[in-house]
C-alpha positions in Angstrom: 192.7 -1.4 28.5 189.5 -0.1 26.9 189.7 2.0 23.8 187.8 5.2 23.0 186.7 6.2 19.5 185.2 9.4 18.1 182.7 9.7 15.2 181.4 12.8 13.3 177.9 13.1 11.8 176.3 15.7 9.6 172.9 15.9 8.0 170.8 18.4 6.0 167.2 18.4 4.9 165.2 21.1 3.0 162.3 22.9 4.6 158.8 23.0 3.1 155.5 24.6 4.3 152.9 22.6 6.2 155.2 19.7 7.2 155.9 18.7 10.8 159.3 19.9 12.2 160.8 17.2 14.3 164.3 17.5 15.9 165.7 15.2 18.5 162.4 13.4 18.5 160.5 16.5 19.6 157.8 18.1 17.4 158.4 21.8 17.3 155.5 24.2 16.3 156.5 26.0 13.2 155.1 26.9 9.8 157.6 24.7 7.9 159.0 21.2 8.4 161.7 19.1 6.9 161.4 17.0 3.8 162.7 13.4 4.0 161.9 9.8 3.6 161.7 9.1 7.4 160.6 11.9 9.8 163.6 14.0 8.4 165.0 14.6 12.0 168.4 16.0 11.0 169.6 16.2 14.6 169.0 12.5 15.2 170.4 11.6 11.8 173.6 13.4 12.5 173.9 11.6 15.9 173.3 8.2 14.2 176.0 8.9 11.7 178.4 10.0 14.4 177.8 6.8 16.4 178.1 4.6 13.4 181.3 6.3 12.3 182.9 6.0 15.7 182.4 2.2 15.6 183.4 2.0 11.9 179.9 0.6 11.1 179.2 2.6 7.9 176.6 5.4 7.7 172.9 5.9 8.1 172.2 5.3 4.5 173.8 1.9 4.5 171.7 0.7 7.5 168.4 2.6 6.9 168.3 3.4 3.1 165.7 5.9 1.7 163.3 4.0 -0.5 163.1 1.0 1.8 159.4 0.8 2.8 160.3 -0.2 6.4 161.7 3.3 6.9 159.0 5.4 5.2 157.9 8.0 7.8 159.6 6.2 10.6 160.6 8.0 13.8 164.3 8.7 13.8 164.4 7.8 17.5 163.5 4.2 16.4 166.5 4.3 14.0 168.6 5.6 16.9 167.5 2.7 19.0 168.5 0.2 16.3 171.8 2.0 16.0 172.4 1.4 19.7 171.7 -2.3 19.1 174.3 -2.3 16.3 176.9 -0.6 18.5 176.3 -3.0 21.3 176.6 -6.0 18.9 179.9 -4.6 17.7 181.1 -4.3 21.3 180.7 -0.6 21.9 179.0 1.6 24.6 178.0 5.2 24.1 180.3 7.6 26.0 178.7 11.0 25.1 177.2 13.1 22.3 177.8 16.7 21.4 175.5 18.2 18.7 174.4 21.4 17.1 171.4 22.4 15.1 172.1 25.0 12.4 169.1 27.1 11.4 167.9 30.7 11.4 164.4 29.9 12.8 162.6 28.9 14.9 164.2 29.4 18.3 165.1 25.9 19.7 166.1 26.7 23.2 162.7 25.9 24.8 162.8 22.4 23.2 166.4 21.4 23.8 165.8 19.9 27.3 163.2 17.6 25.9 165.5 16.7 22.9 168.3 15.8 25.3 166.0 13.7 27.5 164.6 11.8 24.5 168.0 11.1 23.0 169.4 10.1 26.4 166.5 7.7 27.1 166.9 6.1 23.7 170.6 5.6 24.1 170.3 4.5 27.8 172.8 7.2 28.9 172.5 9.9 31.5 171.1 13.2 30.2 174.3 14.9 31.1 176.0 12.8 28.4 173.9 14.4 25.6 174.6 17.9 24.6 172.3 19.7 22.1 173.0 23.3 21.0 171.6 25.6 18.3 173.2 28.3 16.2 172.5 30.4 13.2 174.6 31.2 10.2 173.9 35.0 10.4 171.6 34.7 7.4 174.4 33.2 5.2 173.9 30.1 3.0 170.9 27.8 2.6 170.2 27.8 6.4 170.5 31.5 6.5 168.0 31.8 3.7 165.7 29.4 5.6 165.8 26.8 2.8 166.8 24.0 5.1 168.2 22.9 8.5 171.5 21.2 9.1 172.9 19.4 12.2 176.3 18.2 13.2 177.2 15.7 16.0 180.3 14.2 17.5 180.0 10.9 19.4 182.4 9.2 21.8 182.1 5.5 22.1 184.0 3.1 24.3 184.9 -0.5 23.5 183.0 -2.6 26.1 184.8 -5.1 28.2 183.5 -7.9 26.1 185.5 -8.8 23.0 184.7 -6.8 19.8 183.1 -8.9 17.1 
C-alpha cells in the first residue's frame, strides 16, 4: 500500500520600492517588490517548505541557505525544481498543492493562471493539481499595512512504488 503525507509551508518577505515582484515565477507589475536573498518569491518558497515538510526533508533554509553565493538572486522555480529532485530521491511523488498569497495589493487574479502553469510545469504535475489563491487581511497586520507579503501552502506527496531511501 502506498502512503500519503501532508506538509505545510509558510513564508514572508518585506516589500520595498523599485524591486521586482515575483510570485509563482511570474513577474507582476507593481511599484514595490520583495526583499530577499533569492528572488524573494514567497509563494514558491512556501510551496518548497510544504513539499520538504511532507517528505520530512527539513526546510528551505537547510537546503538553500541565504548567504550561499549559489542562491544569490536565483529564480525560486529553480529551487523548486531541485526540491522535486530531492523528493524523487527520497521516494516521493507530488500529489497536489494548495496555496494562498496574503497581501492587500496588487490584485493577483490576472496572474494566477500563469503562476499555476509555471509551478505545475516545474513539478511535472497537471495544472489541476496546483491551486493558487489570494486574499487580504482587511488592512490588519503587516500585510494589511502593505509592509510585506506572506504565503501559505499545503502539499500532498505520495510514496512512490520504489522503496523509500
